[in-house]
C-alpha positions as CSV (number, residue, x, y, z in Angstrom):
1,M,27.8,9.4,4.5
2,T,27.8,10.4,0.9
3,I,24.5,11.7,-0.4
4,T,24.1,10.4,-3.9
5,A,21.9,11.8,-6.6
6,A,19.7,8.6,-6.6
7,M,19.0,9.1,-2.9
8,V,17.9,12.7,-3.4
9,K,15.8,11.5,-6.4
10,E,14.1,9.0,-4.3
11,L,13.4,11.3,-1.4
12,R,11.9,14.1,-3.9
13,E,9.8,11.6,-5.5
14,S,8.4,10.1,-2.3
15,T,7.8,13.4,-0.5
16,G,7.2,16.0,-3.3
17,A,10.1,18.2,-1.7
18,G,12.4,20.3,-3.9
19,M,15.9,19.1,-4.7
20,M,17.9,21.3,-2.5
21,D,15.5,20.7,0.5
22,A,15.8,16.9,-0.2
23,K,19.6,17.1,-0.3
24,K,19.6,19.2,3.0
25,A,17.2,16.7,4.8
26,L,19.5,13.8,3.8
27,T,22.6,15.6,4.9
28,E,21.2,16.6,8.2
29,N,20.1,13.0,8.9
30,N,23.0,11.2,7.8
31,G,21.3,9.6,4.8
32,D,18.5,8.0,6.9
33,M,15.5,8.2,4.4
34,D,12.6,7.8,7.0
35,A,14.3,10.5,9.2
36,A,14.9,12.8,6.3
37,T,11.1,12.4,5.4
38,D,10.1,13.4,9.0
39,W,12.7,16.3,9.0
40,L,11.0,17.8,5.7
41,R,7.6,17.2,7.1
42,T,8.3,19.2,10.5
43,K,9.5,21.9,8.2
44,G,6.4,21.8,6.2
45,L,8.3,20.9,3.0
46,A,6.8,17.5,2.4
47,K,3.5,15.4,2.3
48,A,3.4,12.2,4.4
49,A,4.9,9.3,2.3
50,K,4.1,5.9,2.4
51,K,6.8,3.2,1.6
52,A,4.5,1.7,-1.0
53,D,4.9,5.1,-3.0
54,R,8.6,4.4,-3.3
55,V,8.7,0.7,-4.5
56,A,8.0,-1.1,-7.7
57,A,7.9,-4.3,-9.2
58,E,6.0,-6.2,-12.1
59,G,3.5,-9.0,-12.1
60,L,0.0,-9.2,-11.2
61,V,-2.5,-9.5,-8.1
62,G,-5.2,-12.1,-8.5
63,V,-8.4,-12.1,-6.3
64,A,-11.0,-14.8,-6.0
65,V,-14.2,-15.1,-3.8
66,E,-16.2,-18.3,-3.0
67,G,-19.0,-18.0,-0.4
68,G,-17.9,-16.0,2.4
69,K,-14.1,-16.4,1.8
70,G,-11.9,-14.2,-0.4
71,V,-8.3,-14.6,-1.3
72,A,-5.7,-12.3,-2.9
73,V,-2.5,-13.6,-4.4
74,E,0.5,-11.7,-5.8
75,I,2.7,-13.3,-8.3
76,N,5.8,-11.4,-9.5
77,S,7.5,-11.2,-12.9
78,E,10.6,-9.4,-14.1
79,T,8.8,-7.2,-16.8
80,D,5.3,-5.7,-17.2
81,F,5.4,-7.4,-20.8
82,V,5.2,-10.8,-19.0
83,A,2.1,-9.6,-17.0
84,K,0.3,-9.0,-20.2
85,N,1.0,-12.5,-21.5
86,A,-2.2,-14.6,-21.7
87,E,-0.4,-17.8,-20.4
88,F,1.1,-16.0,-17.4
89,Q,-2.6,-14.6,-16.9
90,G,-4.1,-18.0,-17.1
91,M,-1.6,-19.3,-14.4
92,V,-2.4,-16.4,-12.1
93,A,-6.1,-17.4,-12.4
94,Q,-5.6,-21.1,-11.8
95,I,-3.2,-20.4,-8.6
96,T,-5.6,-17.8,-7.3
97,T,-8.5,-20.2,-7.5
98,A,-6.4,-22.8,-5.7
99,A,-5.6,-20.3,-3.0
100,L,-9.4,-20.7,-1.8
101,G,-8.5,-24.0,-0.4
102,V,-5.4,-23.4,1.6
103,A,-4.4,-21.4,4.7
104,S,-0.9,-20.0,3.7
105,V,1.4,-19.3,0.8
106,E,3.6,-22.4,1.8
107,D,0.4,-24.5,1.5
108,L,-0.4,-22.8,-1.9
109,K,3.0,-23.7,-3.3
110,A,2.3,-27.2,-2.6
111,A,-1.3,-27.2,-3.8
112,H,-2.1,-28.9,-7.2
113,V,-3.0,-27.0,-10.3
114,A,-3.8,-29.1,-13.4
115,G,-2.3,-32.2,-11.9
116,K,1.1,-30.5,-10.8
117,P,2.3,-28.7,-7.5
118,V,2.1,-24.9,-7.9
119,E,5.8,-24.6,-7.4
120,T,6.4,-26.9,-10.4
121,V,3.9,-25.0,-12.4
122,L,6.0,-21.8,-11.7
123,T,9.2,-23.6,-12.6
124,D,7.7,-24.9,-15.9
125,A,6.5,-21.2,-16.6
126,I,9.9,-19.8,-16.1
127,A,11.5,-22.2,-18.3
128,K,8.9,-21.7,-21.1
129,I,8.7,-17.8,-20.9
130,G,12.2,-17.2,-20.0
131,E,11.9,-14.7,-17.1
132,N,12.0,-15.1,-13.2
133,M,8.6,-15.4,-11.4
134,T,7.7,-15.6,-7.8
135,L,4.7,-16.6,-5.7
136,R,5.2,-13.9,-3.3
137,R,2.3,-13.7,-0.9
138,M,-1.3,-14.6,-0.3
139,E,-3.9,-13.2,2.1
140,A,-7.4,-14.6,3.0
141,I,-10.4,-12.9,4.5
142,E,-13.7,-14.1,5.7
143,G,-17.3,-12.7,6.4
144,D,-21.0,-13.1,5.8
145,A,-20.1,-11.7,2.4
146,V,-16.8,-10.8,0.7
147,A,-16.8,-8.0,-2.1
148,A,-13.8,-7.9,-4.6
149,Y,-12.5,-5.1,-6.8
150,V,-9.3,-5.0,-9.1
151,H,-8.0,-1.8,-10.1
152,N,-5.9,-1.5,-13.7
153,A,-7.4,-4.9,-14.6
154,A,-5.2,-6.9,-16.9
155,A,-7.9,-9.5,-17.1
156,D,-10.9,-10.7,-15.2
157,G,-10.0,-10.9,-11.5
158,M,-6.4,-9.8,-11.7
159,G,-4.6,-6.3,-12.1
160,R,-2.2,-4.0,-10.4
161,I,-4.2,-3.8,-7.2
162,G,-6.7,-6.2,-5.6
163,V,-9.1,-5.4,-3.0
164,L,-11.2,-7.5,-0.8
165,V,-13.6,-6.4,1.7
166,A,-15.4,-8.7,4.3
167,L,-18.8,-7.7,5.6
168,K,-21.1,-8.6,8.5
169,G,-24.5,-8.7,6.8
170,A,-25.8,-9.1,3.2
171,D,-24.1,-7.3,0.5
172,N,-26.4,-5.2,-1.7
173,G,-23.6,-3.5,-3.9
174,I,-22.0,-1.4,-1.1
175,G,-19.0,-3.9,-0.7
176,K,-17.7,-3.2,-4.2
177,Q,-18.0,0.6,-3.6
178,I,-16.1,0.3,-0.4
179,A,-13.4,-1.8,-2.2
180,M,-13.1,0.8,-4.8
181,H,-12.7,3.5,-2.1
182,I,-10.1,1.4,-0.5
183,A,-8.2,1.0,-4.0
184,A,-8.1,4.8,-4.2
185,T,-7.3,6.0,-0.7
186,S,-5.3,3.2,0.5
187,P,-6.1,3.5,4.3
188,L,-3.4,2.3,6.8
189,A,-5.8,0.5,8.9
190,L,-9.6,-0.4,9.4
191,N,-9.8,1.8,12.5
192,E,-7.7,3.4,15.2
193,D,-7.5,0.2,17.3
194,A,-5.7,-1.6,14.3
195,L,-3.2,1.0,13.6
196,D,0.3,0.1,14.5
197,P,1.1,2.2,17.7
198,A,4.5,2.9,16.6
199,V,3.2,4.5,13.5
200,V,0.9,6.7,15.4
201,E,3.5,7.8,17.9
202,R,5.8,8.7,15.2
203,E,3.0,10.9,13.5
204,R,2.4,12.5,17.0
205,S,6.2,13.3,17.3
206,V,6.2,14.9,13.9
207,Q,3.2,17.0,14.4
208,T,4.5,18.0,18.0
209,Q,7.7,19.2,16.5
210,K,6.0,21.0,13.7
211,A,3.7,22.8,15.8
212,L,6.3,23.9,18.2
213,E,8.4,25.1,15.4
214,E,5.5,27.0,13.9
215,N,4.6,28.6,17.2
216,A,8.2,29.7,17.8
217,T,8.2,31.9,14.7
218,A,4.6,33.0,15.0
219,D,3.6,36.8,15.6
220,K,1.5,35.9,18.5
221,P,2.8,32.6,20.1
222,K,0.2,30.5,21.8
223,P,0.7,29.0,25.4
224,E,2.2,25.5,25.3
225,A,-1.0,24.2,26.9
226,V,-3.0,25.3,24.0
227,I,-0.4,23.4,21.6
228,Q,-0.5,20.3,23.8
229,N,-4.1,20.2,24.6
230,N,-5.9,21.5,21.3
231,I,-3.7,21.9,18.4
232,I,-1.7,18.5,18.6
233,P,-5.0,16.5,19.5
234,G,-6.7,18.2,16.5
235,R,-4.0,17.3,14.0
236,M,-4.0,13.7,15.3
237,K,-7.8,13.6,14.9
238,K,-7.4,14.8,11.3
239,Y,-4.7,12.1,10.8
240,L,-7.0,9.2,12.0
241,E,-9.8,10.7,9.9
242,E,-7.5,10.6,6.8
243,N,-5.9,7.2,7.4
244,T,-8.3,4.8,9.0
245,L,-11.1,3.3,6.6
246,V,-14.1,3.7,8.9
247,N,-13.3,7.3,9.5
248,Q,-12.5,8.4,5.9
249,K,-14.9,10.4,4.0
250,F,-16.6,8.0,1.5
251,V,-15.4,8.8,-2.0
252,M,-18.8,8.0,-3.3
253,N,-20.3,10.5,-1.1
254,P,-18.0,12.8,0.9
255,D,-20.7,14.1,3.1
256,I,-20.7,10.8,5.1
257,T,-17.8,8.5,6.5
258,V,-17.2,5.0,5.2
259,A,-18.6,3.6,8.5
260,Q,-21.8,5.6,8.0
261,A,-22.1,4.5,4.2
262,A,-21.9,0.7,5.5
263,K,-24.4,1.3,8.4
264,D,-26.9,3.0,6.0
265,A,-26.5,-0.1,3.7
266,G,-27.3,-2.4,6.7
267,V,-23.8,-4.0,6.9
268,E,-20.6,-3.7,9.1
269,I,-17.1,-3.9,7.8
270,L,-15.2,-6.6,9.4
271,G,-11.8,-6.0,7.5
272,Y,-10.1,-5.6,4.4
273,I,-7.3,-6.6,2.2
274,R,-5.4,-4.1,-0.2
275,M,-2.7,-5.7,-2.2
276,G,-0.6,-3.9,-4.7
277,V,2.0,-5.2,-6.9
278,G,5.4,-4.7,-5.6
279,E,4.7,-3.2,-2.3
280,G,7.8,-3.5,-0.1
281,I,10.1,-4.6,-3.0
282,E,12.9,-2.1,-3.5
283,K,13.7,-1.9,-7.3
284,K,17.0,-0.9,-8.0
285,E,17.3,1.9,-10.7
286,E,20.6,3.2,-12.1
287,N,21.3,6.2,-14.2
288,F,22.3,5.0,-17.5
289,A,25.2,7.5,-17.8
290,E,26.6,6.4,-14.4
291,E,26.2,2.8,-15.6
292,V,28.3,3.4,-18.8
293,A,30.9,5.1,-16.8
294,K,31.2,2.4,-14.3
295,M,31.8,-0.1,-17.2
296,N,34.7,2.1,-18.5
297,S,36.3,2.9,-15.1
């Protein structure tokens, strides 16, 4: 498979690896981006990369809370310019509020806003503003209390990242602090049980290979039993501490975990939603010089 400059650039940006290392990783793994990322990590040449770091799109995430229910809605646009448009923001606010009364994104498209189905409201906005827009997704969460936080807010209740946290017990302000923590750290799951087993197994495989390679070149190699029974479990414990919300160090007070902060405040975290604009959407970017060359070929 041909390894393009764009592929090398994408791998470099997502892993922080050097250009030659990124190219070699792609070559060794036949252009497979995920396999190349793992290869770099086993060599100690890359940080763990989340797919969300490698994607981009424009638009806004809106959040709304009513009683013990919270919703997050993502509406995409083609450019950031439209996301700053007051009419677009007003539409996002209306659609997000409507989401409080439905159960799915399909129901939301059929729900009425200002006397029209949301789908029609979007179509009218596309015609008026002259740019494609999509109601991409919505998620809902419930608890005794739900706290909301918007990062990079464009207007009240909407921005680039929206976070909702459902709590058992009365929220005395800790909910928003936890939501801000989630926006900053982007945990993979609430706790170990909620983690995708395939993700955990992939991490275990990377850490095992890395430990074995390090041991093979060490001045004083350790017995394999030490690696399997001590080193790898220790690294996996650290991975879980860094990637599960309840086990993370609380950004407001790194001396305690998020779970402890919640407990001290008299609440329990039931779940959370962290929705970022463009997660999972691959946005194609071409080199301008390459584009011109294609036009003239």
